[in-house]
C-alpha positions in Angstrom: 4.8 27.2 8.6 7.0 25.6 6.0 9.0 28.7 5.4 10.9 27.9 8.6 11.3 24.3 7.6 12.7 25.2 4.2 15.2 27.6 5.6 14.1 31.1 4.7 11.8 33.8 6.1 8.9 34.8 3.9 8.2 37.9 6.0 11.5 39.4 4.8 11.0 38.4 1.2 11.8 41.0 -1.4 12.8 40.6 -5.0 16.1 42.4 -4.3 16.8 40.9 -0.9 18.8 37.8 0.1 15.6 35.8 0.6 15.1 35.8 -3.2 18.3 33.8 -3.6 17.1 31.4 -0.8 13.8 31.0 -2.6 15.6 30.2 -5.9 17.9 27.7 -4.1 15.0 26.0 -2.4 13.0 25.9 -5.6 15.9 24.5 -7.5 16.3 21.8 -4.8 12.6 20.9 -5.1 12.8 20.7 -8.9 15.9 18.5 -8.7 14.3 16.2 -6.2 11.1 15.9 -8.3 13.1 15.3 -11.4 15.0 12.6 -9.7 11.8 11.1 -8.5 10.4 11.0 -12.0 13.6 9.4 -13.3 13.4 6.7 -10.6 9.8 5.9 -11.6 10.6 5.8 -15.3 13.6 3.5 -14.7 11.6 1.1 -12.6 8.7 1.1 -15.1 11.1 0.4 -18.0 13.2 -2.2 -16.2 10.3 -4.2 -15.0 7.8 -3.6 -17.8 5.5 -6.6 -17.8 4.4 -8.6 -20.8 1.0 -8.1 -22.3 -1.4 -10.7 -20.9 -5.2 -11.1 -20.8 -7.1 -10.3 -17.6 -7.5 -13.0 -15.0 -9.2 -13.4 -11.6 -10.5 -10.1 -10.3 -8.9 -8.3 -13.3 -11.6 -9.8 -15.5 -14.2 -7.8 -13.7 -12.2 -4.6 -13.8 -11.5 -5.0 -17.5 -15.2 -5.6 -18.2 -16.2 -2.5 -16.1 -13.8 -0.3 -18.0 -15.6 -1.5 -21.2 -19.0 -0.6 -19.6 -19.9 -4.3 -19.1 -21.1 -5.0 -15.6 -22.2 -8.6 -16.1 -19.4 -9.8 -13.9 -19.8 -7.1 -11.3 -19.9 -9.2 -8.1 -19.8 -8.2 -4.5 -16.7 -6.1 -3.8 -16.3 -5.0 -7.4 -19.4 -2.9 -7.2 -17.6 -0.2 -5.3 -14.2 -0.4 -7.0 -15.2 1.9 -9.8 -12.8 4.8 -10.0 -9.9 2.9 -11.6 -12.0 1.3 -14.4 -13.7 4.7 -14.9 -10.4 6.4 -15.2 -9.2 3.9 -17.8 -12.5 4.3 -19.7 -12.3 8.1 -19.7 -8.6 8.0 -20.8 -9.7 5.7 -23.7 -12.4 8.3 -24.7 -9.9 11.2 -24.6 -7.0 9.4 -26.4 -9.1 7.2 -28.8 -7.1 4.2 -27.6 -9.1 1.0 -27.1 -9.7 -0.4 -23.6 -7.2 -3.2 -23.7 -4.1 -4.5 -21.9 -2.0 -1.8 -23.4 -4.1 1.0 -21.9 -4.2 -0.6 -18.5 -0.4 -1.0 -18.6 -0.1 2.7 -19.7 -2.2 3.7 -16.6 -0.1 1.6 -14.4 3.1 3.2 -15.8 1.7 6.6 -15.2 0.6 5.7 -11.7 4.1 4.4 -10.8 5.9 7.6 -12.0 3.2 9.8 -10.4 3.6 7.9 -7.1 7.4 8.7 -7.0 6.7 12.3 -8.0 4.3 12.8 -5.2 6.7 11.3 -2.7 9.4 13.6 -4.1 7.2 16.6 -3.5 6.4 15.4 0.0 10.1 14.9 0.8 11.0 18.3 -0.6 8.4 20.1 1.4 9.5 18.3 4.5 13.0 19.6 3.9 14.7 16.2 4.2 18.5 16.5 4.2 19.0 14.0 1.4 15.6 13.5 -0.3 17.2 11.7 -3.3 18.6 9.0 -1.0 15.2 8.4 0.7 13.4 8.2 -2.6 15.2 4.9 -3.3 13.5 3.2 -0.4 10.2 2.6 -2.2 12.0 0.9 -5.1 11.1 -2.5 -3.7 9.9 -5.8 -5.2 6.5 -5.2 -3.4 6.0 -2.0 -5.3 7.0 -3.6 -8.6 4.5 -6.4 -8.0 1.6 -3.9 -7.9 2.8 -2.2 -11.1 3.1 -5.5 -13.0 -0.4 -6.5 -11.9 -1.8 -3.7 -14.0 -5.4 -4.8 -14.2 -5.7 -4.3 -10.5 -6.2 -0.9 -8.8 -3.5 -1.1 -6.1 -1.0 1.2 -7.8 -3.8 3.7 -8.7 -5.0 3.6 -5.1 -1.4 4.3 -3.9 -1.3 7.5 -6.0 -4.6 8.7 -4.5 -3.3 7.9 -1.0 0.0 9.8 -1.6 -2.0 12.7 -2.9 -4.3 12.5 0.2 -1.3 12.7 2.6 0.3 15.5 0.6 -2.9 17.6 0.7 -3.6 16.7 4.4 -0.3 18.2 5.5 -1.4 21.6 3.9 -5.1 21.6 4.6 -7.1 19.0 6.6 -10.4 19.9 5.0 -9.2 19.5 1.4 -8.3 16.0 2.2 -11.9 14.9 2.8 -13.0 14.8 -0.8 -10.0 12.6 -1.6 -11.3 10.1 1.1 -14.4 9.6 -1.1 -12.2 9.0 -4.2 -10.2 6.5 -2.1 -13.3 4.7 -1.0 -14.6 4.4 -4.6 -11.3 2.8 -5.5 -11.0 0.3 -2.7 -13.0 -0.5 0.5 -9.8 -0.6 2.6 -10.4 3.1 3.1 -12.8 2.0 5.9 -9.6 1.7 8.0 -8.4 5.2 7.1 -11.6 6.9 8.3 -11.5 5.8 12.0 -7.8 6.7 12.0 -8.7 10.2 10.8 -11.4 10.5 13.4 -9.3 9.2 16.2 -6.4 11.5 15.6 -8.7 14.5 15.3 -10.5 13.7 18.6 -7.2 13.1 20.4 -6.2 16.6 19.3 -9.6 18.0 20.3 -10.3 19.1 16.7 -13.9 18.3 17.2 -15.2 19.9 14.0 -12.8 18.1 11.7 -13.3 14.8 13.6 -17.1 15.1 13.1 -16.7 16.1 9.5 -14.4 13.1 8.8 -16.9 10.8 10.4 -19.7 12.2 8.3 -17.6 11.9 5.2 -16.9 8.3 6.1 -20.5 7.5 6.7 -21.5 9.1 3.4 -18.8 7.1 1.6 -20.1 3.9 3.2 -23.7 4.7 2.3 -22.7 5.3 -1.3 -20.7 2.0 -1.2 -23.7 0.1 0.1 -25.9 1.7 -2.6 -23.5 0.6 -5.3 -23.2 -2.9 -3.8 -27.0 -3.2 -3.9 -26.8 -3.0 -7.7 -23.9 -5.5 -7.9 -24.5 -9.2 -8.5 -24.7 -11.3 -5.3 -21.4 -12.9 -4.4 -21.1 -16.7 -4.6 -21.4 -17.0 -0.8 -24.8 -15.3 -0.9 -24.3 -13.3 2.2 -24.0 -9.5 2.9 -20.5 -8.0 2.5 -20.2 -7.3 6.3 -20.9 -10.9 7.0 -18.5 -12.1 4.4 -15.8 -9.8 5.9 -16.5 -11.2 9.3 -16.1 -14.8 8.0 -13.0 -14.0 5.9 -10.9 -12.6 8.8 -10.7 -15.8 10.9 -10.4 -18.0 7.8 -7.4 -15.9 6.6 -5.9 -15.8 10.1 -6.0 -19.5 10.4 -4.5 -20.0 6.9 -1.8 -17.3 6.8 -0.8 -17.1 10.5 -1.5 -20.6 11.8 -1.1 -22.6 8.6 -4.6 -24.2 9.1 -6.6 -24.5 5.8 -10.4 -24.7 6.1 -12.9 -25.4 3.4 -16.4 -24.3 2.4 -18.6 -25.6 -0.4 -18.7 -22.1 -2.0 -14.9 -22.1 -2.4 -14.4 -25.7 -3.3 -12.8 -24.9 -6.7 -10.1 -22.8 -5.0 -9.2 -25.0 -2.0 -7.7 -28.4 -1.3 -9.6 -31.6 -0.7 -11.1 -31.6 2.8 -10.3 -34.3 5.3 -13.7 -33.9 6.9 -16.9 -32.0 6.1 -19.7 -30.8 8.4 -23.1 -29.4 7.5 -23.8 -25.8 8.5 -26.9 -25.5 10.8 -29.7 -23.8 8.9 -30.3 -21.4 11.8 -26.9 -19.7 11.1 -28.3 -18.3 7.8 -25.0 -18.2 5.9 -26.5 -17.9 2.4 -25.0 -20.5 0.0 -22.5 -21.8 2.6 -24.0 -25.1 3.5 -20.9 -27.1 4.3 -17.5 -26.4 6.0 -14.5 -28.6 6.4 -10.9 -28.9 7.3 -8.2 -29.5 4.7 -5.0 -29.7 6.8 -1.9 -28.0 8.1 0.7 -26.3 5.9 3.9 -24.9 7.4 4.7 -23.0 4.3 2.0 -20.4 4.9 3.3 -19.0 8.2 6.9 -19.0 7.0 5.9 -17.3 3.8 4.1 -14.6 5.9 7.2 -14.1 8.0 9.3 -13.6 4.8 6.8 -11.2 3.4 6.7 -9.1 6.6 10.5 -9.0 6.8 11.1 -8.1 3.2 8.1 -6.2 1.8 9.5 -2.9 3.1 13.1 -4.0 3.7 14.4 -3.4 7.2 12.0 -0.5 7.8 9.6 -2.4 10.1 12.3 -2.9 12.7 13.9 0.6 12.2 10.6 2.4 12.4 9.5 0.2 15.3 12.6 1.1 17.2 12.3 4.8 16.5 8.7 4.8 17.9 9.5 2.6 20.9 12.4 4.8 21.8 10.3 7.9 21.8 12.3 9.7 19.2 9.3 10.2 17.0 7.1 12.1 19.5 7.5 15.4 17.8 6.5 13.9 14.4 3.4 12.3 15.9 2.3 15.7 17.0 1.8 16.4 13.3 -1.7 15.5 12.1 -0.6 14.0 8.8 2.2 11.9 10.3 -0.1 10.6 13.0 -2.7 9.5 10.5 0.0 8.0 8.2 1.4 6.1 11.2 -2.0 4.8 12.5 -3.3 3.8 9.0 -0.1 2.2 7.8 0.6 0.3 11.0 -3.0 -1.0 11.1 -2.8 -2.1 7.4 0.5 -3.8 8.1 -0.9 -6.0 10.9 -4.2 -6.6 9.0 -2.4 -7.8 5.9 -2.7 -11.5 6.9 -6.4 -11.2 7.6 -7.5 -9.5 4.4 -7.0 -12.3 1.9 -5.0 -15.4 0.9 -2.3 -13.2 -0.8 -0.8 -11.1 2.0 2.1 -10.2 -0.3 -0.4 -7.9 -2.1 -2.3 -6.5 0.9 0.8 -5.6 2.9 1.6 -2.9 0.3 -1.3 -0.8 1.7 0.9 -0.3 4.8 3.3 1.9 2.9 2.4 5.3 4.5 3.9 4.2 7.9 7.2 3.5 6.2 7.6 5.8 3.3 5.9 8.9 4.8 6.2 8.7 8.6 9.2 6.3 8.7 11.3 8.3 6.3 10.7 11.6 8.2 11.5 9.8 11.5 14.7 8.2 10.2 15.8 11.5 8.6 15.7 13.1 12.1 17.4 10.3 13.9 20.1 9.5 11.4 21.8 12.8 10.6 24.9 11.4 9.0 24.6 11.1 5.2 26.8 8.1 4.9 24.8 6.2 7.5 21.6 7.2 5.8 22.9 5.7 2.5 24.0 2.5 4.3 20.6 2.1 6.0 18.8 2.7 2.7 21.0 0.2 0.8 20.6 -2.5 3.5 16.8 -2.0 3.5 16.7 -2.2 -0.3 18.8 -5.4 -0.4 16.4 -6.9 2.2 13.4 -6.0 0.2 14.7 -7.8 -2.9 16.0 -11.0 -1.1 13.0 -13.2 -2.0 13.1 -11.9 -5.6 16.8 -12.7 -5.9 16.2 -16.2 -4.6 13.4 -16.7 -7.1 15.6 -15.4 -9.9 18.2 -18.0 -9.0 16.0 -21.0 -8.4 12.4 -20.2 -9.1 10.2 -20.7 -12.2 10.0 -18.1 -14.9 7.7 -15.2 -14.3 4.4 -15.3 -16.2 1.6 -12.8 -16.3 1.5 -10.9 -13.0 3.3 -13.5 -10.9 4.9 -12.0 -7.8 8.6 -11.4 -7.9 8.9 -12.7 -4.4 7.0 -16.0 -4.7 9.6 -18.7 -3.9 9.7 -22.5 -3.3 9.7 -24.1 0.2 13.5 -24.2 0.1 13.6 -20.6 -1.1 11.6 -19.5 2.0 14.3 -20.8 4.3 17.1 -19.5 2.1 15.4 -16.1 2.2 15.2 -16.1 6.0 18.9 -17.1 6.2 19.8 -14.2 4.0 17.5 -11.7 5.8 18.8 -12.4 9.3 22.4 -11.0 8.8 21.0 -8.1 6.9 18.7 -7.2 9.8 21.5 -7.7 12.3 23.8 -5.3 10.3 21.0 -2.8 10.1 20.4 -3.0 13.8 24.1 -2.4 14.6 24.2 0.5 12.2 21.1 2.1 13.7 22.9 1.8 17.1 25.7 3.9 15.8 23.3 6.3 14.1 21.4 7.0 17.3 24.5 7.8 19.4 
């Protein structure tokens, strides 16, 4: 299958024949691409190496879990085991203590490995200029996940990249990785229906059923682990909590409307009015709800995040799909899943929590796997490829540049792209001409 894509015929292979030289040339290209990918990862890790800081927020629980202390293992943390376990095992092997330095080391390794896996994927796909496309992930969004090294987001990205790499070669070998993904973060619950739906649309009934069974087993294991975790402060089952979080986060991030509950009083503003929750609703420890007020910054901040997290790729990939240029790629199982999962996570980012700048990162497969392959087909000219990549990179760093010029100094794992109210409008003003230039350039590339 991939012999054709890489440009030589395995059936005619012999040590003395011309195919041997083709094999050597292709192998050399793969090695160069992977070497460049490692170099990019190392440069980013060194350039943006964060300071050593103590764990905070969710990171406290992950740090304690890596030290075999589960006294802070609340709710969601009960299933996010694989990353702390990996850190703990690495500590046992190397003799290093489980501290900030070890978590940072794991984050560095994850960052470099992520680029390496993308390099392997781009090489196998036979992209015309894989080194150019490898620059696309070098965004402030990616750096944020790396700098927040107590969290599992960069570790999850590596497992996800490995999953798609394996999926392109063998569907069945991808299923065990689904379990590993689920034990790292529960967002995998979105990946499972994507797998099942793509399989059923292709009438691959056996794999679709197997993916469904694997998903159910992962969810049962997750429920079992959660049953041993401490009750969350809301005092409600996780499914109920998720159902409550989505409208709350939609109201806050999309509409700018901030609501209040007594269980989150320490994290929210002072409410203008408060109402008692009827007892018949059975919402655990949630006895009162209220309304804090309207904030225009939240919707504008979300717009800046969506326009900059992956540079100009949202509009480029959207245009490729809307124009029907990607139909051949969507016939590929792995690309169809990458598109479905990534696009879903992109639109769900505002609903998952109060920090969509973090959650939007989980949409990366639709841009850096499917999107790169699609743009490689549509934009054949190398100079236009470079121009599109550079424009996208500039767009992805606009909020970070604005913060660098006018924002407060970075501390701990602060996002590079968190800017002031004025910085939000300045970011939008800078992003608009970049998007217009990218649109015009894509018009030329498609003709």
